[in-house]
C-alpha angles and dihedrals in degrees: 000000000000093000091051091051091051090048091053092048091048094049092045090050092050092048091048090050090050092050093048101036100041097054091044092049089049093049096041121032116225089257093062090045090054091049091050091049091051092051 
């Protein structure tokens, strides 16, 4: 039971990261992200 719950949370987290990170990386290249982080 507990292991299944953790697996679901892990997969959901990975999917969420993919949905948030991929569009952002497509909109802003890594170079611009680095510049924004520095500022």
